[in-house]
C-alpha positions in Angstrom: 78.5 41.1 -1.5 81.7 42.6 -3.1 82.2 46.3 -3.4 82.8 45.8 -7.2 82.1 43.3 -9.9 83.8 42.2 -13.1 81.7 42.1 -16.2 82.5 40.3 -19.5 81.2 42.2 -22.5 81.1 40.0 -25.6 80.8 41.2 -29.2 78.5 38.7 -30.9 77.9 41.0 -33.9 79.6 40.9 -37.3 80.9 44.5 -36.8 84.3 45.6 -35.3 82.7 49.0 -34.5 80.7 48.1 -31.4 80.9 50.3 -28.2 79.7 49.9 -24.7 78.8 52.6 -22.2 78.1 52.0 -18.5 76.0 54.6 -16.5 74.4 54.7 -13.1 74.4 56.0 -9.6 77.5 55.2 -7.4 76.1 53.8 -4.1 79.4 54.2 -2.3 79.7 57.8 -3.4 76.4 59.1 -2.0 74.5 58.2 -5.2 76.6 60.4 -7.4 76.1 60.1 -11.2 78.9 58.0 -12.6 80.1 56.6 -15.9 82.9 54.2 -16.7 85.8 55.6 -18.7 86.8 54.1 -22.0 89.3 51.8 -20.4 86.4 50.0 -18.6 88.1 50.5 -15.2 88.3 54.1 -14.1 85.2 56.1 -12.9 84.1 59.4 -14.3 82.0 61.6 -12.0 80.6 64.5 -14.1 80.3 67.9 -12.6 77.4 70.3 -13.1 77.8 72.3 -16.3 76.9 76.0 -16.6 74.3 75.4 -19.3 72.1 72.6 -20.7 73.2 70.0 -23.3 76.9 70.1 -22.6 79.2 67.3 -23.8 81.0 64.9 -21.5 84.6 65.8 -20.8 85.7 62.2 -20.7 85.7 59.5 -23.4 83.3 56.9 -22.1 83.0 54.7 -25.2 84.4 51.2 -24.4 85.4 49.5 -27.7 84.5 45.8 -27.9 86.9 45.0 -30.7 86.5 42.4 -33.4 83.5 40.0 -33.7 83.8 37.3 -31.0 86.0 39.4 -28.8 85.4 39.9 -25.0 86.3 42.9 -23.0 86.4 42.8 -19.2 85.3 45.8 -17.2 85.0 46.6 -13.5 82.0 48.3 -11.9 81.4 49.6 -8.4 78.2 49.1 -6.5 75.6 51.0 -8.6 71.9 51.6 -8.6 69.8 52.3 -11.7 72.7 51.1 -13.9 72.6 50.6 -17.6 74.9 48.9 -20.0 74.5 50.6 -23.4 75.7 49.2 -26.7 76.0 50.9 -30.1 77.1 49.5 -33.5 78.9 51.4 -36.3 78.5 54.7 -34.5 79.2 56.1 -31.0 76.4 57.3 -28.7 76.2 60.9 -27.5 75.5 61.6 -23.9 75.0 65.1 -22.7 74.9 66.9 -19.4 72.4 69.4 -17.9 73.0 71.4 -14.7 72.7 69.1 -11.6 74.5 67.3 -13.1 71.7 65.4 -14.9 72.7 62.9 -17.6 70.8 63.3 -20.9 70.6 59.7 -22.2 69.8 58.6 -25.8 66.2 58.9 -26.7 64.1 56.8 -29.2 61.2 59.3 -29.0 62.9 62.6 -29.9 63.6 62.7 -33.7 66.1 65.6 -33.1 68.1 63.5 -30.6 71.7 63.0 -31.9 71.2 59.2 -31.4 67.9 58.9 -33.2 69.5 57.1 -36.2 72.1 55.2 -34.2 71.7 51.4 -33.8 71.8 51.0 -30.0 70.3 49.0 -27.1 70.7 48.6 -23.4 70.2 46.3 -20.4 69.6 47.3 -16.8 71.3 46.3 -13.6 71.7 47.1 -9.9 74.7 46.0 -7.8 74.2 46.6 -4.0 75.0 45.0 -0.7 72.2 42.4 -1.2 72.6 41.2 -4.8 73.3 41.7 -8.4 70.0 42.1 -10.3 70.0 42.6 -14.1 67.5 42.3 -16.9 67.0 42.9 -20.6 64.2 45.3 -21.4 61.7 46.0 -24.2 59.5 48.3 -22.2 60.3 51.2 -24.5 61.4 49.5 -27.7 62.8 46.5 -29.4 66.3 47.2 -30.7 68.1 45.8 -33.7 71.0 44.9 -31.3 69.8 41.9 -29.1 71.4 41.4 -25.6 71.8 38.1 -23.7 72.8 37.7 -20.0 74.6 34.9 -18.2 75.2 34.9 -14.4 77.2 32.2 -12.5 77.2 32.2 -8.7 80.0 31.3 -6.4 78.1 28.0 -5.8 78.3 27.2 -9.5 74.6 27.7 -10.4 74.0 29.4 -13.8 71.2 31.7 -14.9 70.9 32.6 -18.6 68.6 34.9 -20.5 68.8 34.2 -24.2 67.5 37.4 -25.8 66.7 37.4 -29.5 68.6 36.0 -32.5 70.3 38.5 -34.9 67.2 38.8 -37.0 64.9 39.2 -33.9 63.8 42.8 -34.8 62.9 41.7 -38.3 60.7 38.9 -36.8 59.0 41.4 -34.5 58.3 43.9 -37.3 56.9 41.2 -39.6 54.6 40.1 -36.8 53.5 43.6 -36.0 52.6 44.2 -39.7 50.6 40.9 -39.7 48.7 41.9 -36.7 47.9 45.3 -38.2 46.5 43.6 -41.2 44.3 41.4 -39.0 42.7 44.0 -36.7 43.3 47.4 -38.5 45.2 48.8 -35.5 48.4 50.7 -36.1 50.9 48.0 -34.9 52.8 48.4 -38.1 53.4 52.1 -37.4 55.5 51.1 -34.4 58.2 50.1 -36.8 60.9 52.8 -37.0 63.2 53.0 -40.0 63.4 51.3 -43.4 65.1 48.9 -43.0 63.8 48.7 -39.4 66.1 50.3 -36.8 63.8 49.6 -33.9 60.1 48.9 -33.0 58.5 51.1 -30.3 56.2 50.0 -27.6 52.6 51.0 -28.1 53.0 53.1 -24.9 55.0 55.5 -27.1 52.8 55.0 -30.2 51.8 58.7 -30.3 55.4 59.6 -31.1 55.1 57.9 -34.5 51.4 58.5 -35.2 50.2 55.2 -33.8 47.3 56.0 -31.6 45.8 53.2 -29.4 43.2 55.5 -27.9 40.1 53.4 -27.0 41.8 50.1 -27.7 41.5 48.5 -24.3 38.1 50.1 -23.3 36.0 47.1 -24.6 38.1 44.8 -22.3 37.5 47.1 -19.4 33.8 47.0 -19.9 33.9 43.2 -20.0 35.8 43.2 -16.7 33.3 45.6 -15.0 30.4 43.6 -16.3 31.8 40.3 -15.1 32.8 41.4 -11.6 29.8 43.7 -10.9 27.8 42.4 -7.9 24.2 43.4 -8.6 22.8 40.8 -6.0 24.9 41.3 -2.9 24.2 38.4 -0.5 25.4 39.6 2.9 25.6 37.2 5.8 23.4 38.3 8.8 23.3 37.0 12.4 20.1 35.1 11.7 21.6 33.1 8.8 23.7 30.0 9.1 27.4 30.8 8.9 28.9 30.2 5.5 30.6 26.9 4.8 34.4 26.9 4.2 35.1 28.0 0.6 35.6 25.3 -1.9 37.8 25.6 -5.0 36.5 28.3 -7.3 35.7 26.2 -10.3 33.7 23.7 -8.3 32.0 26.5 -6.3 30.9 28.2 -9.6 29.6 24.9 -11.0 27.5 24.1 -7.9 26.3 27.6 -7.5 25.2 27.8 -11.1 23.4 24.4 -11.0 21.7 25.2 -7.7 20.4 28.5 -9.0 19.1 27.0 -12.3 17.5 24.0 -10.6 15.9 26.1 -7.9 14.2 28.1 -10.6 13.2 25.0 -12.6 11.7 22.9 -9.8 8.8 25.1 -8.5 7.6 26.1 -12.0 7.6 22.9 -14.0 5.9 19.5 -14.0 8.1 16.4 -13.4 8.4 15.5 -17.1 9.4 19.1 -18.1 11.8 19.2 -15.1 13.5 16.1 -16.4 13.9 17.6 -19.9 15.2 20.8 -18.5 17.7 19.0 -16.3 19.0 17.2 -19.4 19.2 20.5 -21.2 21.2 22.0 -18.3 23.7 19.2 -18.4 24.2 19.7 -22.2 24.8 23.4 -21.7 28.2 22.7 -19.9 29.8 24.6 -17.2 31.0 27.6 -19.3 27.5 28.3 -20.6 26.1 28.0 -17.1 28.5 30.7 -15.8 27.5 33.0 -18.6 23.7 32.3 -18.5 23.0 31.8 -14.8 21.5 35.1 -13.5 22.8 36.1 -10.1 26.1 34.2 -10.3 28.6 36.5 -8.6 32.1 36.6 -9.9 34.9 37.7 -7.6 38.4 38.9 -8.7 41.1 37.6 -6.3 44.6 39.0 -6.3 47.5 37.5 -4.4 49.4 40.6 -3.3 52.4 38.4 -2.5 52.8 40.8 0.4 51.5 41.3 4.0 47.9 41.8 2.7 47.8 38.3 1.3 45.0 37.5 -1.1 42.4 40.3 -1.5 39.0 39.9 -3.2 37.4 42.5 -5.3 34.2 43.3 -7.1 32.6 46.2 -8.8 30.3 48.3 -6.6 27.2 49.0 -8.7 26.6 52.3 -6.8 30.0 53.9 -7.2 31.1 52.0 -10.3 34.5 51.3 -8.7 36.3 48.0 -8.6 36.8 47.6 -4.8 39.3 45.5 -2.9 38.6 46.0 0.8 38.9 49.8 1.2 40.8 50.3 -2.0 38.7 51.7 -4.9 39.9 51.5 -8.5 38.3 53.6 -11.3 38.0 52.2 -14.8 41.4 52.5 -16.5 41.7 53.8 -20.1 44.0 52.4 -22.7 46.8 54.8 -21.8 46.6 53.8 -18.2 46.9 50.1 -19.1 49.7 50.5 -21.6 51.8 52.7 -19.3 50.8 51.0 -16.0 51.5 54.2 -14.0 48.6 56.6 -14.5 44.9 56.7 -13.5 44.0 53.9 -11.1 47.5 52.5 -11.4 49.2 55.5 -9.8 51.0 54.4 -6.7 50.9 56.2 -3.4 51.5 55.7 0.3 49.2 52.7 0.9 51.3 49.5 0.7 48.3 47.2 0.0 47.2 49.3 -2.9 50.8 49.5 -4.2 50.9 45.7 -4.1 47.6 45.3 -5.9 48.5 47.7 -8.7 51.2 45.7 -10.5 49.2 42.5 -10.4 46.0 44.2 -11.6 47.8 46.2 -14.3 49.5 43.0 -15.5 46.1 41.2 -15.7 44.8 43.9 -17.9 47.9 44.1 -20.1 47.9 40.4 -20.6 44.1 40.3 -21.1 43.8 37.4 -18.7 41.6 39.3 -16.3 38.3 38.2 -17.9 38.9 34.5 -18.3 40.8 34.0 -15.0 39.5 35.1 -11.6 42.8 34.6 -9.7 45.9 36.6 -10.3 48.8 36.5 -10.9 47.9 33.8 -13.4 50.1 31.4 -15.4 51.8 32.4 -18.7 49.6 30.0 -20.7 46.7 32.4 -19.9 48.3 35.5 -21.4 47.3 37.3 -24.6 44.5 34.8 -25.4 41.6 37.2 -26.0 41.0 40.5 -27.8 41.9 43.2 -27.2 45.4 42.4 -25.9 48.8 43.9 -26.1 50.1 42.2 -29.2 53.4 44.0 -28.9 54.1 42.1 -25.6 52.8 38.9 -27.1 55.1 39.2 -30.1 58.1 40.2 -28.0 57.9 37.1 -25.9 57.4 34.9 -29.0 60.5 36.3 -30.7 62.8 35.9 -27.7 64.4 32.5 -27.9 63.4 31.6 -24.3 60.3 33.7 -24.2 61.7 36.1 -21.6 62.1 39.8 -21.5 60.4 42.8 -19.9 57.8 43.8 -22.5 55.9 46.1 -20.1 56.6 47.7 -16.8 55.1 44.9 -14.6 56.2 42.0 -16.7 57.9 40.5 -13.7 54.5 39.7 -12.1 54.1 36.0 -11.8 52.5 33.4 -9.5 54.4 32.2 -6.4 56.9 29.7 -7.8 55.9 30.6 -11.3 58.1 30.8 -14.4 59.8 34.1 -14.8 58.8 36.2 -17.9 60.9 39.2 -17.3 64.3 38.2 -18.5 66.2 38.8 -15.3 69.2 37.2 -13.5 69.9 37.8 -9.9 72.1 36.5 -7.1 73.6 37.5 -3.8 76.9 35.8 -4.6 77.7 36.6 -8.2 80.9 35.2 -9.6 80.8 35.6 -13.4 78.5 38.1 -15.2 78.5 38.0 -19.0 76.6 40.5 -21.2 76.7 39.5 -24.9 75.4 41.8 -27.7 74.5 40.9 -31.2 72.7 37.5 -31.0 75.3 35.5 -32.8 75.5 32.1 -31.2 72.5 32.8 -29.0 71.3 29.7 -27.1 68.6 28.5 -24.7 69.3 27.0 -21.3 70.9 27.8 -18.0 74.5 27.0 -18.8 77.7 28.9 -19.5 78.5 29.8 -23.2 
């Protein structure tokens, strides 16, 4: 990997007043806070100020010029990097003792950037790779961003982002959803005309409470995976046969259970009628109506622990995977992915389960699908679900973009949902802002 990388910043707006800012931690300078200066080449390492909320002493606004113009900048190896863009106004960054950088906030109405049209993407450049992604975890901006990465071998990765009217499409869909279910999706829209749309994780900042929203889904999950008839294998029993595919296993288990109840109680003619009735019921109704059918939740940790199986312990009320116990999450836990049972800790197995379990709740696929991570065609198919995430993916031209913290969770070999590009041999990295000329497909502009 190179010690630095050239980035092409493209103005795809209709404004000639677009500015870029690049912030992060300089890996080769012991992780010191760093910003690029306005020339896009020199580095600014702020020092600790004597008081809070002090201005930067260097101009770090990189002008992108006229619509269609491209500016080339040079970055060092950086962790936790962000490329910020603003239109028709400059952003204000401040310093606290440390130094700690006070970044623009969409949640604080007194923030000097509260009414500025801005957006950002995230990146890390280290010895292993360049990794970058667009993000909607906190909000959908009016300024869309697209990423294009070409490797030394010539391969191209492209993340399309939204078209110029993407925010408008998001806001209209949020209003439509609010009209359908009475939830405050419409209150997530900030500004008139809209300036941005907040994630429901931050709904309380604009009076959009989602308290109690996901609790009915949690109850469904606990009901489905609660094992009230534990069937443990004992030494006197025959060893279990090798597991068959889940769908076939459920079908045969359900049929055996129903038939075993029917046979000893009914005369032959009635048995025949009941067998015909069972066949008409279909597999789905069997699974719902057959008492004693045990459902197991399986998570591929995609780590050393491999696939772990879980069920709800009826005594403790916990969802248990091996020795890891998960309490019922509430709506705030599910939306934020980092509290309650989703708080990470020292156990690597638990830390591998958490993103995949949290994603299954967020996408509402956890009831209908027993094995996770599941495919994108299983996401957001039942109520309640995170309609903000659903709408964000629908409004991105290629369906990609981080809509919640663990939106990079996918099956092995599955299609990426997170809107990322990454490579260990980056050659050309293009970041375009504004959405004009946005396109779909892994090719150069």
